[in-house]
N, C-alpha and C positions, 0 to 999 in steps of 0.2 A: 410194633415199633414205637419207641418213644418219640415225643415231639422233637427232641434234640437230634436224634438219629434221622428222623424224617426230614428235618430242615437241612441237615448236612447232605443227605442224599439228593434233595432238590437242588441245592446249590451246586453240587458236583455235576448234576445233569445239565443245569443251565450253562455251566462253563463249557461243557463239551458241545452243546448245541450252538452256542454263540460262536465259539471258535470254529466249529464246522461250517457255519453259515458264512463267516468271514473268509475262510479259506476258499469256499466255493465261489464267493464273489471275486476273490483275487484271481482264481483260475479263469473266470469269464473275462475279467479286465485284462489279464496278461494275454489271453487269446486274441482279444480285440486289438490290443496295442502292438501286436507282433510286427505289423508293417508300418506303424506310426509311433516311434518312440517318444516324440514330443509334438503331438498333433496340434496344428495351429487353429485358433478360432473355434468355430462350431464343428469342425472336422467334416463338413459337408452334410451333417445331419439336420433333419427338421427338428422342430421343438419337441415332438413326442419322442423321437429316437434319442435326442440329446438328454432329455430329462430321465428317460429310462436308463441310459448308460450312467448318468450322474448318480442316480439312486443306487445302482449296483456298486459304483465306486465308493459311495459313502458307506454302504454296508461293509465293504472290504476294510475301509479305513477306520470306521468309527465303532463298529460293534464290540471290539475288545474293550474299549474304554467305557462302554455302557454296562459292562458286566456287574459292577458294584450295585447299581440301581436294580437291575434285574434280580440279582441274588437276594437283596433285601426285600424286594417285592414278593419273591417266592417265600421268603421267611414269614411274611405276613399271611400268606395263603396256606401255611403248613397245616392249619386246622381244617382246610377244605377237604372233605373226604373223597371227592371225585377228581381223579387224575385228569379226566377230559376237561373239566372246568378249569383246573389249574393251568393246563396247557393252553387253553383258549384265551384265558385272561392274560397270561404272560405273552402270548403271541400278539394279542391286541396292543399291549404296552409297547412292544418292539415295533409293531406296524405304525403306531402313532409317532414314535420317535423318527422312523424313516420318512414318514409323511412330512414332518417338518423340514427335513433335508431335501425332499423332493420339491417342496415349494421354493427352496433356495435355488434349486436347479433351474427354475424359470428365470430368476434374476440372473443366474450365471449364463444362461443362453443369451439373454439380452446383452450382457457385457461382452460375451465372446463375439457376438455378431458385430457389436460396435467396434471391437478390436480389429475385426476383419476389415471393416470400412476405413478405420483410421489408418491402418497399415497400407492399404491400397492408395488412399488419397493423400496421406502425409507421411511417407516413409521416414523422413527425417525427424518428424515430431513424435512418432510412435515410441521410440525408446525413452523420451522425456516423460511422456504420459505414463509409460510402464514404471519408470523410476518413481514418479509421483505416487502411483498406486502402492508401490512397495513401501515408500516412506509413510503413507497413511496407515498401511497395515502394521508396520513396525511401531508407530506411535501409539496405535490402539492397544498394543500389548502392555503399554505403560500406564494406561488409564484406569480410574476407579471402576468404570463400566466393565472392563475386562475382569478386574478382580472380583466384582460382584457376581458376574455370571460364572466365573471359575469357582468361586466359593460354593455356589449351588451344586456344581458338578462334583466338587471334592467332598461335599457333605450330604450324601444321598439320604441319610437318616432324617435330617431336618427337612429336606425336600419332601420326602414321603409323609412326614408328620403334617406338613403344611397342606398337602393335597389328599390326606387320608379321608377327609369328609366328602370328597367328590362322589356323587351318586349317579345312578342311572345305568342303562344298559351299556352305554359307550364310555363308562367311567375309566376303564383301563386305557382305552384309546386316547381319551382326553389327557390323562396323566402322562402318557407317552409323548403326545404333542407338546405339552407344556415343558417336559424335560428336554425334548428336542429343541424347543425355542431357546432355552437357556444355553444349550450346547452350541446352537448357532451363534448366540451372542458371545460365547466364549471363543469360538473358532473361526468366525467369518474372515478375519484378517489372514489367517493361514490359507483359506480357500482362495483369497485374492492372489496370494503368492502362487498358488497352483495354476490359476488361470493365466497369469502372465508368463510363467516359465514353461507352460505347455501342459494341457490337461492330462494327456496320456503319458506323461513322463513317469515311468514306474519308479525310478530312483527318488524323485521328489515326492511321489505318493507315499512310498514306504517311509521316507524321512519324516514327513508331516504326520503320518499315522503314529509313528514312534513318539514324536514330540507330544501329540495330543494325549497319548496314553500316559506319558510321564507327567505332564502337567496335571492330570486329573488324579493320579494315583501315587506319585512319588512324594515323599515328605518335603522335598525341596522344589516341588512343582511350581509354586508361585514365583520363587526366585528364578527358575528356569524360564518362565514366560517373560520376565524382564530382560534377561540376557539375550533371549531370542529376539525380542523387539529391537534391541540395539544392533544385533547382528544383521537383521533384515534391513535396517536403515543403512548400515555400512555397505551391504550388498547393493542397495539402490544407488549409492554414490558412484559405483563402478559402471553402472549400466549405460549412461549416455555415451561413454567412450568405447564401450564394448557391447553393442546391441545384441550380439549373438548370445549373450547371457540370458536373454529372454526369448527362447524359441517360440513361445506362444504368439509373439508378435513378429520376431525376426524371420521365421520360416514363412509366415504369410507374406512378408515383403518380397521374398525371393521367389515365390510361386508365380 
């Protein structure tokens, strides 16, 4: 088999595997969300359970958008004769990527717990805080920092060239963590939106997953991120008068 054919076969395999893992994560998420369509706060979970569920959710939402990086990484490994080694190195890359998002889960747990306390102690103030969080998330979409991180996610070739010299046994894991860090920098505002509208809202999860994929792969993705930022700010304006728009806080208030 020629290098070109081998590379094409590897990329096709990576597509199937990533999509399969994402679908499996969606099945788990849907199963868990069956009785809590927009679960408030920490959903009664401890930090371990919350971070575990968060990681599964990130696998469902984010793995399709990481496909270009994985595909190019496999292209670099096409000369590796051992399929086992190629599989292990690619798995390490994806594991590193999800590790970055698992770390974000710790922060999300703290924010969700704080949201619980805020809604209990200040039901009238919770919608205003939620609106402020949405405004911050929307404004971030318009910043150079967002553009910088999105640029890395949209140009995996330059990213892999930059980290091609990483060495050591854990090199693939390190590259995955670094790419995950840029992805976090690109998408953290959207995850704030998910926190305040209800972590287990499947509609919002699907919408955000679609937006992330378009931002990273569509030729108008940068423009989309700006439009989305303005839309989030517009949505935030409606929240104080309509607190039910944020089930992640409003349902907690009613419990």
